N, C-alpha and C positions, 0 to 999 in steps of 0.2 A: 426263415423266409429268405429267399435268394435275392441278392442285390445285383443290379446291373453294373458291370465294370466297364468304364470308358477309358481305354488306354491313351487316347488322345488327350483327355483332360489331365491325366496323371503326368504325361510328358510336359504339358503346359505348366503345371504347377512346379515341377522339378526345374524347368527352365527358368521360371521366375525366381525361384530360390537360388539357383546358381548365379544368375545375373545380380541379384541382390547381395549375395555373399561376396562376389568379386567387387562390386561397387563399394561395399563396406571396407574391404581390405585395401583397395586402391585409395579411396578417399581418406580413410583413417590413417594409414601410414604416411601418405603425402602431407596431410595436415600436421601430423606429429613432426615429420622431418622438417617441413617449412617453418613450423613454430620454433623448434630447437635451433635451427640454423640462425634465425633472426634473434632468438633469445641469447645466443652466443655473443651477439653484438647489438644490443638494443639501442645503444647510443648512435651507432651508424644507421640503424633503421629509423631512429628519431630524426636524423638529418634528412633522410629521404622523405619522411612525413612533412618536414618543413617545406620541401619543394612543392608538395601538394597544397599545403596551407597557403603558400604564396599564390598559387594558381587560382584558388577559390577565395582569396581575400580573407583568410582566416589566420593572419599573422599573429593575432593575440594568443593563439594556442602554442606558439613556438616555445614558450617557457615550460610547457608541459609535454613537449614532444617525446621526451625519453620515457616518461611514465605512461603516456598513451601507447608507446611502442611496447612496453612491458606488458600492458593489459592485453593488447592485440595478440602478442606472441603466446601469452598464457592461455588465452581463449582458444587459439588454434590447437595447442597441445591438448587441452582439456576436451574439446569437441572431438578430436581425432581419437583420443584414448577411450572416451565414453562410447563412441560409435563402435569401436572394436569390442568393447566389453558388453555392449548391448544394453546399457543402463540409461535411464531417462530418455528413452528413444524419441518421444514426441518433441521434447524441448531441444534435443540434440539435432534432430532433423530440421526443425524450424531455424535453429541457430546457424546451421550449415548453409541453409538456403539463403538466409538474410546476408550472411557474410560473403558468399560467392556472388550474389547479385551485386553487392556493393563493390567487391573487388573487380568484377567484370566491367562495371561502369567506369571505374577509375582507369583500368588498363586500356579500355577502348578510347576514353577521352584523351589519355596520354598519347596513344598511338595516332589517333586521327588528327589531333591538333598539335602534335609534336611539342608538348609542353614539358615532359619529363623524359629524360633519356633512358632511364632504367627504372623498373618498378620496385626493385628491392625485394622481390618475392622470396628469393633465397639468399638475401644478403649479398655480401661480396664473394661468397663461395661459388655461386653459379649465376653470373650476370646474364640477364635476359633482356632483349629489346622489348619495347612496349607491345609490338605486334606478336612476338613470341609469347609474351605474358597473356595477352588477350586470348590467343588460341588455346593456351593451357587452361585458362579460366573457363572457356567454352566447353572444353572436354570435361572438366570437373563439374560444371553446371549440369551436364547431361547425366553423369553418374549420381549427382546429388538429387536430381529430380526423381530418379529411380528410388533412391533411399526415402525421399519424402513421400512418394506415392505408396510404397509398400512398408512403411515404418512399423505398422502393426504386426508384421510377420517376423520382426526382429526378436530373437530370444536372448535374454541376458545370460552371460557366462557365469556370473556370480549371483546366487540367490539373495533375496533380501535378508538383511540381518546385520550383525555387528561387523562381519568380515567385509561386506560391501561398503559400509560406512568408513571403515578404516582405509580401504583401498582408495575410495573417492577422496578422502581427506589428504592422503599421501600424494595423490596425483595433483591436487590443487596446490599443495605446498611446493612440490617439485616444479610445477608449471610456472608459477609466478616467482618462486625462489631463484630459479636459474637466471632470469633476467635481472633480478635485484642484485644477485651476487656478481654477475659479470659487469654491471654498471660500476660497482664499487671496486672490483679487483681485476678488471680487464678481461677480455675474451679468453675462453679456454683454448681456442684455436684462432690464431691470427692469420687472416687471409689477405692482409694488406702488405704492400711492398716494404714497409718499415718493420717487418716482423724480426724477431730475434734470429741472428745468424745471417741475415741478409746484408749485402754490401750496398750502401746507398749510392756511391759514385757509379757502380756498375749498372744500377737500375735507372740511371739518368741518361744513359747513352744508348744508341742503336747498336746492338751486337754485330760483330763482323759476320757477313754473309746474309744478314737480314735486310729486308727492304721495307721502307716506310710506306705510308699511304701514297697512292699515285693519283694525281689530280689532272684534270683536263681544264684548260682555261678557254672561255668563250669570249671573243671580242666582238663588239659592235662597230662595224665600219660604215662610214657615211661617204657616199660619192659626192665630192664637192660640186660637180657639174650638174648632176641629175637630182641630187638630194636623196637618192635611194639609200636605204639602210639595210644592211644584211649582217647576219651573224656567222662568224667563222671560228674554227678551233685554233688553238695556239700553233698547231703544226701547219695548218693552212696559212696562217698569218706569217709565220717565219719562213714559209716556202715561197718567198718573193713578194707577197702582198704588202709587206711593210715598206718595200722600196717604191711602191706606187704613190707618186705625189698627189694623185687625184683622190686618194682615200685618206680619211682621218679617223682616228679612234674616238668613239663617243663614250664618255663615262669610263668607269673602272671595269676591267674584265671580270666575268663571273667564273667562279670555280665550281667544278663538278667532280665528285669522287668517282674515279674509274675503277680502282681496285683497292680493297682494304688490305693494308699491310700490317707489319708488326707494330704493336702498341708499346711504346716505352712506358714501363711501370710508373716512373716518377718523371713526368714531363714538365711539372710546374713549380719546382722548388727553386725559389729565388730569395736568398737571404741578404739583407742589406743592413748597414749601420745607420745611425741617426742622421747622417749626412746624405744617405741614399747611395753610398758606395757598395757595390756587390762584394760579398765576402763568402759566397756559397762554398766554393772549393776550399777556402781556408778553414771553414768550420767542419764540413763533412769529411775532409781528407786528413784531418789532424792525426799525425802518427802517434800522439800520446793519448792517454785516457781523457775522454771528453764527456762531461755531463751536459746534456741538453735538457733543460727544464722548459716544458711547453705549457704556456698559459694563453690559449687562443684569444680569449677576451678577458683582460684583467678587470674590466669594470663589472664583469658578471661573477666575480669571485665572492662567495658567501663568507660568513665569519668562519665556518668550518674549513673552507678552502684556504683562507688566510692563515689559519693556525697550521694547516698542513704545509703550506708554502714556507712558513717560518721554520718549521721543523726540518724541511728539506734544506733550506738555506743554512741552518746551524750545522747540520750534519756535513754538508759539502764544505763548509768553512773548516770544520775539524779535520776532514780528510785532506784538505789542501795543505795543511801544515806538515803532513808526513809523506805526501805523495806528489809526484809531478803530474798534475792534471789541470785541465781547463774546465770552467763551468760557465755556461751562458743561459740566459733566459730568452726564449723565442716567443714572440707575441705578434698578433695582428692588430693590437691596440695602438693608439697614437703614441708618439714620443712623450707628449705632455702627461698622459695617463701613466705611462711606464716610469717616467722620472718621478712622478708623485709617489708611486709605490716604492721606488728605490729609496727615496728620502724617508718615507715612513717606516720601512722595514730594515734599512741599512743592509741592502743586499750585497752579497759577495759575488753575485752573478753579473757577468757582462750582459748588456741588453742589446739584442738584435731583433730585426723585424722580418716577417714573412707573411704571405697571404694566408687567409684563414683555411682555405681548402686543403693544402698539404699539411697544415698543422693539425687539422682534425683527423687526418689519416695517420699521423705519426704515433699518437697515443690517445686512446679513448678516455682521457681524464683531463680535467682542468682544475689544478695543474697535474701534469704527469712528467715522468722522467725517463730519458734514454741514456744508457751508458755506451759510448762509442769508442772505438780505437781503429785507426786506419779506415774510417768510414763504415766499419762493420758494427751492427747493433749487437752488443754483447748481452744486454739485459734491459728490460723495460719494467717500470713500476707505475702503479696508480698512486694518487695522493694518499690512499689508505694503506697501500702495501709497501710503500717506501721503507726499507729496513734501517737498522742501526748502522753505525760506522763499522763495527766489527763484522757484521754480515756482508756489507758491501766490499770490504777489503778481501773477502774470499774470491771476488771476481777480478781483483787487481793483482797482476803478476809483477812483482818488483824486480 
């Protein structure tokens, strides 16, 4: 029996399959990339989550931010990989839709209300503004809606059986294991300005030939006779208006960004001693080997952290007997808390103080250690990866 062939219908079916195939590739690879970028530094992503927790009055979750970050990163990688493999298609399609709706809401809220400066979608590797993140999520939402609608047309690459189970198990282990590893042993790739090989003093100044942000200042001028108030730019004000005795400035001038300039990588590092005297240059420009042990919040050190800090302190003490080096402890905690720790542990480390923001960028570990010379970061270690005296001496040229 002869069947009628409708070429239009076939072209339509092929078009749907092509769109679905492209959507799977685009969404799958983007989710895997985004998940791995954040899993490379889940501690940093956890700091970003804390900003959202603050906005939505969920501060009680701050202590779990890193683990929540690991779970989110792992889910992104798993959903992206499962989508490409075509397994668990209904659950994957629903999971992708729920995640992207949630992310789209967050990025819109951040952009519209200007509550978070960067979403952290791709960690510190690719910083995006909230509006850029929102547009990215809208594009992803469109592709995920295609996947959700035509999920039943997805064909698995690996048939059911032992092989699929092994692949799924391996993906789950890698997805969550990556974040767990980097939390304990630092990121595989350091995208922050304190990475190994970088010069901290050079990253604290504006390079020659570069221009910083250009601002325009708006003044409110009130006419003493008429009471009229008008706004003028700083150029207009300096072009003779400031000499007019009939005009007076009302309030403080408003600043407006006119042109975005070069961003200094380290604009906020200020190190002081217990008396409040600045010693930043003395510390970061030390021509000798310089151990900087970072413990952002001493009061948050667990028993495991204390044991690690004691091991670091003992190793540094042993190194000091044979080498010309300086060792300091940098913290954002109060002097009272720091002195209490010093008395309890008999620290060989000199204690100095800095804001928590640059300390969190220095090393993603509490405590963590940087080895500097002439301001250059020679090596970084987490509390678990800090090596023995013999291993460290390999980095010290006598």
